[in-house]
N, C-alpha and C positions, 0 to 999 in steps of 0.2 A: 192065656198061658203068664204065667210068671217069671220074671228074670233074677225078681231077690224070694228065697224062699227062708225063713226065720223063726225055726222049729224049739221052743222049751230051751232058751239060750240062757245059760247063767254064767256069769265072771265075778270071783273075789280075787283081789287084792291081798295077801293075809289074811286077818280078822276083817276085813270091809268087803261087803257085798256091793258089788256096784252094778249087776245085770241082773232080774230076781224072771225070769223064766220069760223069757222074751216073747211074745211068737207077731210075724209080719208076714206078709203077702207085699211085694210093687211089681202091678201087672207092667209086661213089657211094653215099651216108649208108650211112657207116662213121666209126669215129671212127678217125684215123691218128693212131699217137704216133713223133715222131721224136726218139731220142735221141743223144745227143753227145758229150763232154767241151769245155769254149772252145775256139773252135779248130779244131772240124771239120768248120765251112761251115754251123752250118743255118741260122743268120741269115740268110747270102747267100743262101743257096736259097731262103726263104724272097722276100726282095726281088723276088729276078731272078720267083717264081710271082705273085706281085701287083705284079708291072709296074715296082716303084720301082729294080731296075735291068736292064739287059741282059747276056744271056749270051755270052760272047765263041764260042761254038762251041753247037750243039744248039739240040736241040727243045723246047720246055713246052707244054701245052694245060692248058686251066684252065676247065674249064662247057662244051667242045667249039669254044672259045677258044684263037685261037691269039698267046700271049701278047705276042710280038714287031710282029708284022703286026695283029693286033686289039686294041688294051690298053683303048681304051676299054668294048667288051663287056666283056673279065676284067671293069673293073673295077666294071659294071654288078650282076656275077654274081658277089662277092664281097664279104664282111667284112674287118676285118683288126682287129688287137688288139696292137700295140706291144710293147716290155718299159717303158715310161714313157707316162706316161698323158697324155693329149692334151686336155684341158678347158678348158676359159674360167675362172679363177680371179672372176671378177666377176659372174658370173650363178650364181643360185643350183642344185643337183641337177638343180631340176624343169625349172627354163630352161634346161637346156642339152640336157636332152632332147627335150623341146618344141622345141626350134629344131633341135637333127637328126632327128626326126622329121619337120618342116616341109621341108627343106634334100631329105627324102628321096622328099615328095610327096604326104604325109598334109597332110590336113587340116586346118583347125585343131582341131576336133572331134573328131576322130579320135587326132592328133597328142599332143593331151590325155589323151585315155582309154591313150595305149600308154606314153606317160609315167608315168602311176600306175599302170597294169600294172608297166612296171622297179623304178620304191622298191620295189615290196613284192614283186616276185623277190627282189632285192638288197640290202632288209631295209636300205633308207635312208627308212624314212620320218618317223623322227626327226630325220633331218635336210634332209629334202625341201626347205626353204625356207630355209634356210641357204648364204651365199655359200661359193664351195669353195674359198679361200682359207682359209679354217677349218675346213678338213677333214686331219684325218689319214690317213698316207698310204694307209693300209690301208681307206681311205673314199675315198681317190681313186681306187684300181684297182682296186676295185668302181664306183664310178659308171664310170669310161673302159669297165669290160668290159661295162653297160647299155648307154651310146652304143655300140659294134658289135653289139649287139644288138635294136637297136630297132627297123628291119626286119632279114625273116629271108633271106638270099639262098640262093643255089642250093651257097655254098661259103662256111668260115668258115675262115683261120686264127689261131690264136691263140697267141702267140710269149710261152711262159714265164706263160701267165695267170694263175696264181697266186701269182707271187712277191708277196712280202708280208701275204697275206693269213692270216687266223686259221685255225683246224681249222673253225670254223660255219660261216666266209664259205666255206672253200676246198668242204667237203662240199656245201652249197649247188651252190655252180658247179659240181660234181660233176652234180648231178641236173637241172642247165638242159643240160649238155653231152648227156647221157642222152637226155634229152629230144625235143631238135634231132636228134640221128641216128636216130631211132625214127619221125622224119615227115617221114626224106627228106636232111635236113641232112648233107653233108657236111664234115669236122673231120678238120683238118689242126691238131694241134698239137707243140709245142715245149715238154722240159719239163725240169727236174731234179729233180722230185721222183717216186723211181721209182713205187713206190707210187700215182704219181697216173697213170702210162701202165698201170700193170698193171693197175686196175681200169675204165680207161675203155677202154683200146685193144682193138679186133676186132685190128690188127696195130701191126706195130712196127717201124721202122727203126733201126739203130744206122750212126753215122756214124763216121768216123775219119778226120783225116789229108785230111778231102775227098774221100773214096770212101765207097761203101754196103759196111759192111761185112758186112753179116745182116740178113736180112728174114724176119717171121714173127707169127705169134704169140705171145703171152707164154709159155705152156707147152711150146711147138716150140720157143722160145728158151732155157728154163732148162734142158728135157731136153737140150738142145747141148752147153752148158758142160759137160756131165759127171754124177759122180755125188753121188747124196746123201751127206748130212756125218753124223755121230756128234759132239754138243761138247759138252764135258764138263766143268762148271763147277763152282764150290764154292758154297759158303755164302752170299757175298757177290754172286754171280753172276759172279764173274771168271770169263775164260772159262781153263780148264787146258789143255788138248787141243782136234785136231777131225784127225778121221779119217774117211778117204772112204772108205763103207759102197756097197755096191751093194741094201738095202732090202730085201734076206734074214735071217732070223732067225741063220743060219750065219755070214753077213757081220757083224754083230752081234756074235755071240760071238769070232767074232776079232778083233774092234776090241779091244772089252773086256779080251779076253789080253792082247792088244799093250799095255795100257798101263803105265806104269812103276810104281815105288812112290811116285812124290811126290804122286798123286793119290790124297786121303785117301778114307776111307770115310763121310767126310760127302757127300764131292760127288754132285751130279744130273746125267745125263744126257738131252740131249733130243736126236730125228733130224732132222734138216733138210734140209728139201727145197732143191735151188737156189731160189734168186730172181732177181729182173730186178738188184739191184744184184753178185750172182755174172756177172750176163751182162755186165752194165757193164763191170765189173775187169777181165775176158776180155779184151775184144772192143776196149779203148779204153787210150789213153793221155793223159795229160794233155797240155796247149797252152795260147794265149793265144790269145782272139781277136782 
């Protein structure tokens, strides 16, 4: 069963075409990553799927509901975290979370319990009773993410969720995302960290210039971009040469034999498999959102 179904979606702003016939299916209970350079159309697609924009043409269904005809039903089934924090600076972290929980229908006691749990999960304990206006950017981001997860919906949209987070906070959020998917929640995320998509997503779609140029699991996409690479580096780890190989002993021998005399005897070699960075660079080009 697909939690998100996007069929032939088009969107333009004036004379600028942003989405050019997008087709995408996201299975329920999975983490699905949407990659692409600035200007690829990722945020526009997320805004349409979350009822913030209307598509010019095409159909989008989220949690079984048509986003154009049943926007209220879609909103009840989803949670969204955008790229900018949306917290009340006058309130404390705990007060923000209790307010969101109460607005979501929890009782006073349940709202307080949920707020305490989210404070703990997002490591905000030392700042729980501080006003948000005193928070650093990373702390605001963690609180914003906690607010989006006060209630657990069927589908969660995370638009670059770990931007501004330090390594520890990013890994903590990764654990939460994995737990959500394991419990049956569908997570669609956009990210600028390719390592993040590699670690979290069971499937990845690559967007470029308003179209989907590749879909698959991370391993499939890595295989698609080509062969392994033999890297030669000097003693300071500077890259001296890259030679494509097929992973066999014979191809590695040929690659080493082809290296010229400029490669010194103290150089080291590493056999590197394709990464999502290679996928990204191969399938996309730059742009401006």
